[in-house]
BANULO-536322 format. One line per field, with one value per residue: residue number from 1; residue in one letter; chain; z, x, y of N, C-alpha, C in turn. Coordinates in nm, 4 decimals. Atoms other than C-alpha are relative to their C-alpha. Last residue first. Layout:
! BANULO-536322
nr: NUM,...
rest: A,...
kette: A,...
n_zz: Z,...
n_xx: X,...
n_yy: Y,...
ca_zz: Z,...
ca_xx: X,...
ca_yy: Y,...
c_zz: Z,...
c_xx: X,...
c_yy: Y,...
This chain:
! BANULO-536322
nr: 123,122,121,120,119,118,117,116,115,114,113,112,111,110,109,108,107,106,105,104,103,102,101,100,99,98,97,96,95,94,93,92,91,90,89,88,87,86,85,84,83,82,81,80,79,78,77,76,75,74,73,72,71,70,69,68,67,66,65,64,63,62,61,60,59,58,57,56,55,54,53,52,51,50,49,48,47,46,45,44,43,42,41,40,39,38,37,36,35,34,33,32,31,30,29,28,27,26,25,24,23,22,21,20,19,18,17,16,15,14,13,12,11,10,9,8,7,6,5,4,3,2,1
rest: X,X,X,X,X,X,X,X,X,X,X,X,X,X,X,X,X,X,X,X,X,X,X,X,X,X,X,X,X,X,X,X,X,X,X,X,X,X,X,X,X,X,X,X,X,X,X,X,X,X,X,X,X,X,X,X,X,X,X,X,X,X,X,X,X,X,X,X,X,X,X,X,X,X,X,X,X,X,X,X,X,X,X,X,X,X,X,X,X,X,X,X,X,X,X,X,X,X,X,X,X,X,X,X,X,X,X,X,X,X,X,X,X,X,X,X,X,X,X,X,X,X,X
kette: A,A,A,A,A,A,A,A,A,A,A,A,A,A,A,A,A,A,A,A,A,A,A,A,A,A,A,A,A,A,A,A,A,A,A,A,A,A,A,A,A,A,A,A,A,A,A,A,A,A,A,A,A,A,A,A,A,A,A,A,A,A,A,A,A,A,A,A,A,A,A,A,A,A,A,A,A,A,A,A,A,A,A,A,A,A,A,A,A,A,A,A,A,A,A,A,A,A,A,A,A,A,A,A,A,A,A,A,A,A,A,A,A,A,A,A,A,A,A,A,A,A,A
n_zz: 0.0455,-0.1355,-0.1800,-0.0737,-0.0081,-0.1780,-0.0682,-0.1593,-0.0674,-0.0949,-0.1378,-0.1301,-0.1315,-0.0495,-0.0615,0.0330,0.0369,0.1003,0.0139,0.1294,0.1877,0.0367,-0.0108,0.1056,0.1048,-0.0685,0.0443,0.1276,0.0514,0.0297,0.1195,-0.0046,-0.0600,0.0083,-0.1098,-0.0558,-0.0140,-0.1174,0.0340,-0.0264,0.0864,0.0518,-0.0946,0.0443,-0.1206,0.0567,-0.1400,-0.0341,-0.0053,-0.0749,-0.1566,-0.1489,0.0664,-0.0187,-0.1712,0.0595,0.1458,-0.0141,-0.1038,0.0569,0.0470,0.0173,0.0805,0.0454,-0.1029,0.0569,-0.0170,0.1143,0.0446,-0.0888,-0.1082,-0.0163,0.0590,0.0284,-0.0172,0.0794,-0.0719,-0.0104,-0.0299,0.0375,0.0468,-0.1118,0.0092,-0.1003,0.0443,0.0785,-0.1407,-0.1139,0.1024,0.0589,-0.1050,-0.0334,0.0230,0.0182,-0.1665,0.0389,0.1321,-0.0978,-0.1432,0.0571,0.0808,0.0532,0.1017,0.1533,0.0586,0.1264,-0.0593,-0.0036,0.1242,-0.0057,0.0064,-0.0049,0.0828,-0.1066,0.1107,0.1315,0.0710,0.0679,-0.0032,-0.1179,-0.0210,0.0734,-0.1382
n_xx: 0.0125,-0.0773,0.0566,-0.0677,0.1057,-0.0247,0.0471,0.1130,0.0240,-0.1582,0.0129,0.0217,-0.0826,-0.1011,0.0488,0.1086,0.1465,0.0842,-0.0836,-0.1058,-0.0111,-0.0299,-0.1232,-0.0116,-0.0428,0.0188,-0.1670,-0.0110,-0.0096,0.1939,0.1166,-0.0341,0.0307,0.1339,0.1313,0.1404,-0.0574,-0.0797,-0.1359,-0.0886,0.0528,-0.1254,0.0505,0.1015,-0.0423,0.0187,0.0779,-0.0665,0.1220,0.0919,0.0961,-0.1075,-0.0691,0.1479,-0.0001,-0.1334,0.0229,0.0838,-0.1011,-0.0893,0.0465,0.0588,-0.0038,-0.1771,-0.1039,-0.0812,-0.1190,-0.0510,-0.0028,0.1552,-0.0158,0.0275,-0.0207,0.0626,0.0720,-0.0078,0.0614,-0.1058,0.0956,-0.0384,0.0630,0.0699,0.1375,0.0188,0.0040,0.0848,0.1164,-0.0322,-0.0404,0.1350,0.0333,-0.0566,0.0120,0.1208,-0.0104,-0.0683,0.0788,0.1218,-0.0657,-0.0104,0.1302,-0.0741,-0.0862,-0.0159,0.0462,-0.1263,-0.1000,0.0336,-0.0497,-0.1115,-0.0713,-0.1131,0.0184,-0.0282,-0.0322,0.0756,0.0912,0.1325,0.0647,-0.1146,-0.0026,0.1045,0.0302
n_yy: -0.1444,-0.0717,0.0037,-0.0954,-0.0991,-0.0332,-0.1551,0.0156,-0.0686,0.0325,0.0774,-0.0950,0.0895,0.1286,0.0628,0.0892,-0.0733,0.0971,0.0891,-0.0429,0.0037,0.1447,0.0071,-0.1033,0.0541,0.1132,0.0714,-0.1072,0.1139,0.0196,0.0909,0.0714,0.0804,-0.0271,0.0974,-0.0614,-0.1372,-0.1246,0.0847,-0.1653,-0.0972,-0.1180,-0.1073,-0.1073,-0.1055,-0.1966,-0.0966,-0.1281,-0.0527,0.0836,0.0316,-0.0032,0.1834,0.1010,0.0825,0.0548,0.1567,0.1530,0.0748,0.0804,0.0847,-0.0147,0.1493,0.0804,0.0956,0.1114,0.0005,0.0509,-0.1048,-0.1565,-0.0885,-0.0834,-0.0878,-0.0493,-0.1192,-0.0844,-0.0825,-0.0747,-0.1122,-0.0593,-0.1810,-0.1268,0.0443,0.0757,0.1253,0.0383,-0.0574,0.0975,0.1138,0.1297,0.0274,0.1082,0.1581,0.0602,0.1287,0.1325,0.1169,0.0674,0.1091,0.1714,0.0979,0.0609,-0.0582,-0.0052,-0.1406,-0.0484,-0.0814,-0.0547,-0.0689,-0.1173,-0.1504,-0.1016,-0.1441,-0.1206,-0.0287,-0.0250,-0.1167,-0.0197,-0.0369,0.0920,0.1203,0.0202,-0.0486
ca_zz: 2.2345,2.2368,2.0410,1.7048,1.4088,1.2621,0.9587,0.8298,0.4111,0.2481,0.1509,-0.0055,-0.2867,-0.5909,-0.5398,-0.7986,-0.6078,-0.3903,-0.1930,-0.2820,-0.2140,0.1634,0.2083,0.1104,0.3120,0.6732,0.5388,0.5127,0.8340,1.0551,1.2088,1.5662,1.4989,1.4954,1.5706,1.2806,1.3062,1.3679,1.0804,1.2208,1.0716,1.2484,1.3395,1.0036,1.0698,0.7646,0.9239,0.5594,0.5046,0.4151,0.2785,0.0321,-0.3632,-0.2011,-0.0917,-0.5370,-0.5487,-0.1556,-0.2278,-0.5636,-0.3802,-0.1279,0.1991,0.3292,0.3688,0.0857,0.2651,0.1309,0.4079,0.7261,0.5722,0.2955,0.2852,0.6029,0.7640,0.7408,0.9901,0.7702,0.8776,0.7463,0.8697,0.8967,0.6146,0.6581,0.3336,0.4577,0.7162,0.4604,0.1519,0.3762,0.5457,0.1993,0.0620,0.3447,0.3443,-0.0473,0.0303,0.2870,0.1123,-0.2442,-0.0491,0.1538,0.3005,0.4189,0.7615,0.8757,1.1648,0.9701,0.7536,1.0150,1.2141,1.1764,1.2576,1.2818,1.2077,1.3820,1.6800,1.8243,2.0493,1.8487,1.5673,1.5330,1.7613
ca_xx: -2.5229,-2.4068,-2.5263,-2.3932,-2.4203,-2.1211,-2.3198,-2.2099,-2.1014,-1.9829,-2.4264,-2.3459,-2.1155,-2.2847,-2.5401,-2.5298,-2.3869,-2.1464,-1.9402,-2.1144,-2.4053,-2.3216,-2.2316,-2.5772,-2.7180,-2.5961,-2.6301,-3.0288,-3.0305,-2.8991,-2.5706,-2.4787,-2.4059,-2.1062,-1.7934,-1.5957,-1.2022,-1.2984,-1.5302,-1.8902,-2.1025,-1.8320,-2.1456,-2.1369,-1.7735,-1.8277,-1.7643,-1.6140,-1.6829,-1.4969,-1.2346,-0.9493,-1.1845,-1.4165,-0.9878,-0.9871,-1.3218,-1.3502,-1.0200,-1.1840,-1.5028,-1.2819,-1.1557,-1.0317,-1.3284,-1.4777,-1.6807,-2.0526,-2.1717,-2.1432,-1.8495,-1.7894,-1.6285,-1.6910,-1.3996,-1.3394,-1.2826,-1.1575,-1.3500,-1.1532,-1.3279,-1.1453,-1.1109,-0.7803,-0.7332,-0.9140,-0.6565,-0.3593,-0.5341,-0.6815,-0.3136,-0.1735,-0.4612,-0.4682,-0.0858,-0.1074,-0.4063,-0.1804,0.1169,-0.1135,-0.3053,0.0322,-0.2018,-0.5181,-0.5072,-0.2611,-0.5004,-0.8276,-0.7124,-0.5570,-0.8438,-0.8628,-1.0994,-1.0104,-1.1716,-1.3881,-1.1811,-1.0870,-0.7653,-0.4354,-0.6724,-0.6394,-0.3070
ca_yy: 0.7567,0.3824,0.1120,0.1501,-0.1114,-0.2715,-0.3885,-0.7527,-0.7555,-1.1147,-1.1526,-0.7856,-0.9691,-0.8630,-0.6445,-0.4236,-0.1162,-0.2560,-0.0730,0.2696,0.0002,-0.0927,0.2736,0.4319,0.1894,0.3187,0.6089,0.6376,0.3950,0.6765,0.6466,0.8959,1.2373,1.4279,1.4546,1.6647,1.5795,1.2641,1.1231,1.1452,0.8204,0.5964,0.3357,0.1991,0.0217,-0.2079,-0.5675,-0.7626,-1.1637,-1.4528,-1.2836,-1.2686,-1.3274,-0.9798,-0.7895,-0.6232,-0.5614,-0.4255,-0.1669,-0.0646,0.0267,0.2457,0.1992,0.5327,0.7252,0.9905,1.2779,1.2614,1.5222,1.2851,1.0008,0.7522,0.4238,0.2953,0.1519,-0.2093,-0.4757,-0.8074,-1.1379,-1.4437,-1.7529,-2.0918,-2.4068,-2.4036,-2.2975,-1.9736,-1.8432,-1.9231,-1.7375,-1.4842,-1.3530,-1.3565,-1.1554,-0.8870,-0.9033,-0.8248,-0.5866,-0.3651,-0.3130,-0.2224,0.0352,0.2158,0.5171,0.4104,0.5988,0.2777,0.2242,0.1526,-0.0666,-0.2817,-0.4888,-0.8527,-1.0698,-1.4257,-1.8334,-1.9990,-2.1144,-2.3580,-2.3046,-2.4970,-2.4148,-2.0905,-2.0756
c_zz: 0.0128,-0.0642,0.0669,0.0788,0.1489,0.0650,0.0945,-0.0387,0.1586,0.0896,0.0645,0.1204,0.1074,0.0453,0.0241,0.0678,-0.0732,-0.0630,-0.1378,0.0096,-0.0448,-0.1863,-0.0071,0.0195,-0.1256,-0.1610,-0.0026,-0.0879,-0.1531,-0.1701,-0.0196,-0.2270,-0.0003,0.0374,-0.0118,0.0712,-0.0324,-0.0263,0.1624,-0.0354,-0.0219,-0.1221,0.0404,0.0827,0.0180,0.1651,-0.0365,0.1157,0.0477,-0.0203,-0.0235,0.0852,0.1499,-0.0037,-0.0435,0.1564,0.0406,-0.1235,-0.0036,0.0619,-0.0844,-0.0787,-0.0953,-0.0824,-0.0578,0.1179,-0.0421,0.0228,-0.1327,-0.1354,0.0599,0.1666,-0.0481,-0.1752,-0.0826,0.0278,-0.0850,0.0211,-0.0271,-0.0351,-0.0099,-0.1079,0.0956,0.1306,0.1201,-0.1152,-0.0877,0.0906,0.1100,-0.0548,-0.0392,0.1346,0.0618,-0.1012,0.0082,0.1515,-0.0314,-0.0955,0.0100,0.0872,0.0078,-0.0535,-0.0232,-0.0549,-0.1406,-0.0445,-0.0548,0.0860,0.0679,-0.0830,-0.0347,-0.0245,0.0201,-0.0601,0.1433,-0.0610,-0.1514,0.0052,-0.0136,0.1510,0.0650,0.0751,-0.0634
c_xx: -0.1453,-0.1050,0.0029,-0.1080,-0.0063,-0.0966,0.0736,0.0708,-0.0656,-0.0280,0.2045,-0.0246,-0.1053,0.0954,0.0580,0.0242,-0.0785,-0.1291,-0.0405,0.1210,0.0686,0.0000,-0.0090,0.1681,0.0808,-0.0347,0.0126,0.1977,0.0080,0.0275,-0.1090,-0.0826,-0.0216,-0.1890,-0.1185,-0.0844,-0.2057,-0.0030,0.0683,0.1188,0.0947,-0.0437,0.1440,0.0224,-0.0920,-0.0565,0.0601,-0.0841,0.0669,-0.1100,-0.1542,-0.0355,0.0791,0.0699,-0.1534,0.0407,0.1426,0.0465,-0.1117,0.0952,0.1165,-0.0890,-0.1171,0.0152,0.0732,0.0559,0.0512,0.2047,0.0740,0.0981,-0.1363,-0.0596,-0.0331,0.0305,-0.1260,-0.0832,0.0102,-0.1190,0.1141,-0.1339,0.1026,-0.0777,-0.0769,-0.0833,0.0499,0.0893,-0.1506,-0.1566,0.0577,0.0113,-0.2042,-0.0505,0.0609,0.0184,-0.1175,0.0256,0.0764,-0.0945,-0.1093,0.1322,0.0697,-0.0713,0.1177,0.0742,-0.0047,-0.0652,0.0941,0.1335,0.0027,-0.0728,0.0388,-0.0536,0.1316,-0.1119,0.0733,0.0943,0.0117,-0.1018,-0.1710,-0.2131,0.0190,-0.0473,-0.1918
c_yy: 0.0327,0.1065,0.0218,-0.0257,0.0254,0.1290,-0.0126,0.1459,0.0341,0.1855,-0.0686,-0.1310,0.0435,-0.1070,-0.1443,-0.1356,-0.0624,-0.0591,-0.0783,-0.1438,0.0530,0.0090,-0.0837,-0.0634,0.0969,-0.1168,-0.0524,-0.0298,0.0171,-0.0659,0.0122,-0.1070,-0.1746,-0.1024,0.0433,-0.0925,0.0606,0.1083,0.1285,-0.0500,0.1344,0.0424,0.0636,0.0461,0.0890,0.0816,0.1123,0.1159,0.1485,0.1798,-0.0675,-0.0273,-0.0553,-0.1090,-0.1156,-0.0729,-0.0102,-0.0644,-0.1703,-0.0424,-0.1179,-0.1272,0.0994,-0.0852,-0.0289,-0.0282,-0.1554,-0.0172,-0.0433,0.0660,0.0653,0.0483,0.1325,0.1328,0.0910,0.1536,0.0712,0.1157,0.1200,0.1152,0.0849,0.1122,0.0907,-0.0175,-0.1363,-0.1023,-0.1017,-0.0131,-0.0551,-0.0899,-0.1017,-0.0035,-0.0634,-0.1529,0.0124,-0.0385,-0.0981,-0.1069,-0.1163,-0.0852,-0.1429,-0.1013,-0.1767,0.0345,-0.0928,0.1260,0.0232,0.0774,0.1414,0.1004,0.0898,0.0838,0.0916,0.1157,0.1390,0.0465,0.0316,0.0535,0.0090,0.0467,-0.0880,-0.0893,0.0073
């Protein structure tokens, strides 16, 4: 279908829907999809939730998840508009927190070029 409609690739949003459960199985599925998509020279973008929320509450996607998948995707679309957690709704994301999320995933800047920021334009 990607080639049939001349798409540049696909964006997969899966991680948040599964609540961070069954990480080994999800990782395996994403790796398999990534290999097949990238083999066709198409882009594979994975949407990921933030690694931390307000007040440094840990998110469901961690640095180890990022490290495990970095070779299987072209880009990660980091949902930095999700500053407040569903359990504790609050303000929109601020620059310091967005920077902290990126640094949390890639402290040494090895793969920063693979991180896309999902910016909020509401509220």
